[in-house]
Structure formats: C-alpha cells, structure tokens
N, C-alpha and C positions, 0 to 999 in steps of 0.2 A: 797572446790572444788566440783562442781557439774558435774556429768557425764551425757552426752546426751545419750538418749536411741538409740541403734543401729537400723538401718532400717532393717525391716524384708525382707528376700528374698522370692520371690514367685517362685515355680517350677511348670511349666506347662508340663503335659505329654500328648502325643497323641498316638492313637492306630496306628498299622502298616498300616491300610487301609488309614487313613487320611494323614499320612506322605508320602506314595507312591503317593497319589493323588496330594498332594501339590508339590512334586518334578516334577511330570509329567506336571503339569500346568506351572511350572516355566520354564521347557524346551521349551514348546510351546510358551511361552511369549517371550523368547529370540530369537527364530527362526523366528517368525513373525515380520514384521515391525510394529513399534509402530504407533498408530493412533493419530495424533495431529490435533487440530482444525486449520483451515486456518486463516492466519492473516487478510486477507481482505475477505469480503463477496460479495455477488452479487451486492448489492447497491454500495459498494465502487468501483467496477470495472465499473459499469454503470456511476458513477460520473467521474471516470478517463477518460472514453471514451468521455463524454461530454466536459471535459476540453481539451482533445486532439483535438477534432473537432474545438473548439473555437480557439485554437492556430493555427491550419492549416488555418482556415478562415481568421484570422488576417494576416498570412503570404501571403495569396493570395491577400488580399486587399492591401498589401504593394508592391506587385510585379508590374512589368511593368515600364512605364515611359520613354520608348524610344521615341526619336523625329522622327516625320514623315520624316523630311528632315535634313540632317547633317548641312545644311547652316542656319537653323532657330532654335533659342533658345526660348522656351516657358516656362516661370517659372510656369505657371498654370498646366502644365503636371507633372513636377517634384515635386513641392511644393504644391500639392493639399491637401485639408483638409482630404480627404480619406487616404492619405499616411502618413500625419504628425500627425493627431489627431485620427481618427477612428480606424485605424489598430493597433496602440500601445495600445489603450484602450481595444480592443477585445483580444489582446494577453495577457495583464495583467489580464483581466477577466478570461481567460482560465487557467492561472497559479494560480489564486485565487481558481478556482474550483478544480484544482489538489490538492492544499494544503488542502482544505476542504475534498476531497475524502480520503486523507491519514489519517487525524485526525478523521474522522467520525467513531463513534463506533456503 
C-alpha cells in the first residue's frame, strides 16, 4: 500500500492596512453599478438602421393600387412588377441586412 503525499496548505497573511483597503474597495464595488460592454456597437446600429430603411422603402413600394374609377378594373395597377417583384425583394434584402447586423461582430 502506497500513501499519497498530502497537499500542503498555504496560509496568506495581510497587514491591517491592506485588509481595510480591500474591504473598502469591495464596498464601493457593490454600491456602484457594474460596467458591462454593450452587446452591439455603433456599426451594428448603423447596419440595423440601413435594414430598417430598406424594409420601409419596400413597404412604400408595395403600397397604393387603388383604381381611379370604381367602374374600371386595371390589372396593371394591382399586379405591377413594382408591387409583385421589386417590393418583396427590397423587403427581403432589408431583413437580410438586419440579420447581418445582429450577427456582425
């Protein structure tokens, strides 16, 4: 049977000046709010703004479509390429920019 050597304990002593200083700093640390780094930086918010503007532009491109006269039906007004193709592409591009802004480090 072999015995393992016991781990040595280390005792650290401090003078009274150091211990009073450490308790005083501990009190001030708990009283002051902790400083944390922000999750998003300036560039992230800039990209989020660009994405939001693209989504708003896409919604504005999709709006409208009322007939000039209730007696006339014009498919070109309702089903125009601007409303069915361009506006959704711009909105999806804005959402893509938003995802990029969130994941950008």
